[in-house]
N, C-alpha and C positions, 0 to 999 in steps of 0.2 A: 427599706429594708427587705417589704413581702416580693417588691419586686425580683430583689436579687436572690432571692427564695427560691422563687416561681423562674426565673430565669436556670440556673443551678442544677432543678427538678427536673428541665422541661433539655437542658445538656447532659445532663446522668440517665436519663430512657432513650434519649434519640440512640448515644453511645449503648444503650446495653440493649438496643433492639430487638439487635439475633442470635446472642450467647442460646436462648431457651433451642432454637429452630434446630440451630447447625444440626447438619449427620455427624454421626459416626465417621472416622477413617481407616483403613485399614482392611484387610481379603475378612475378618474376625471379626470387625463388626460388619464388613457387609453381609460376610456368612449368616449372622446373627438375625438383624435385619432383614436378610432372603426369608429365613422359614418362619417368623414371628408374624411379617407382614404380609407372608407371601398365601394365598388359597390354593396355588398352583407347588406346593413346594414337596406334592408328593410326587405331580407329575412332572416336574422337570429331576426328580428322583428316579422315578422307572424311568425316563427317558438315557440317564446314563447310565442306569442297569444295564441297559438294550442295546446302551453303545459299546461297552465293556463284552458284549455277550458278542455282539455282533464283529467285533475284533478278534475276540477268540476261536471265530465260526472263518473267520477272513487265515487266522491263523493255522488251521487246523486243512483249508481248501487249497491253501499256498495262491491265495488272491493276493493280487498289491496291492503292497502296504501304501501309506498314504494316497489312495485311490481316490477319484473325489469327490468319491459319493458317499465317504469314512470323513475326508477333510470336512462335504455341506451338512454332513452332520453332526459334528463337531463346529459347528459354525452358528447353526439350529440351536442347536444347548446354547452354548456365548451369550447367542441375538435375546432368546428368551430368559437366561437367570442371569445372567451380566457374570462377572466378576469371579459370584460363589461358584459358577460351577469353575474357573479354573483352581479353585481352592478342596471343595467338591473329590473333585479327577484324581489332585494333586494327595488329600486325605486318604482318600484310597487304596490310589498307590502307594507309599505309609504305612499302611496297610497290607500290605499284599507281604512287603520288604519286611517286615514285624515276624508273618504267619511266614515266610520261608526261611528269612533267621532260627527259629522255633523250633520249627521242625531239619532243619539239618541239624540244631544242637540239638536235636530231642529231647524236650520243651512242649507237654499238653497246652492245647490251649481247646477254646469252645470248638473251631474248627473237626475236631479229632473226635470229642465230647460226639458232636452230634451228625459227624458224616461219618467216623469209626475208620477203615483199608475203603472204601466205592468214593474217594473223591475225584470230583472229574472239575478239570477249568473253571464251567457252566457254576456246578455247585458250590464251587468257592465265592464265586462269584453275589448268586442267589444269600450267601448265609452274611457274605462282609456288607453286601449293600443291603439295605433297611431302607428305602424312604420313608 
């Protein structure tokens, strides 16, 4: 009888050995893990901010879109931050879309409050992207 209980306990422990160690799945979970567990989250946020500012400068100077330099810069960010970088970039793009919609519809935003009438694309990136 005791042997059966010990054997059942061993089987139970073997089947449940990885339940506490599983990593969460999905981009939200990866972003949360990246922010909580990484000492470098601010650095990655600053890299993303710099990338966006570089894209704005390229647009102003009529530089080539999807240039090798920008693609390499984006690849370094993705290599460093993983899928969390993609999530951050899409989150920022979503914020820009909401901001543009609010401006078109005449709805005041925190960007309007901070920048008043002197908003440039660079200033908007600096306000929206705060690592």
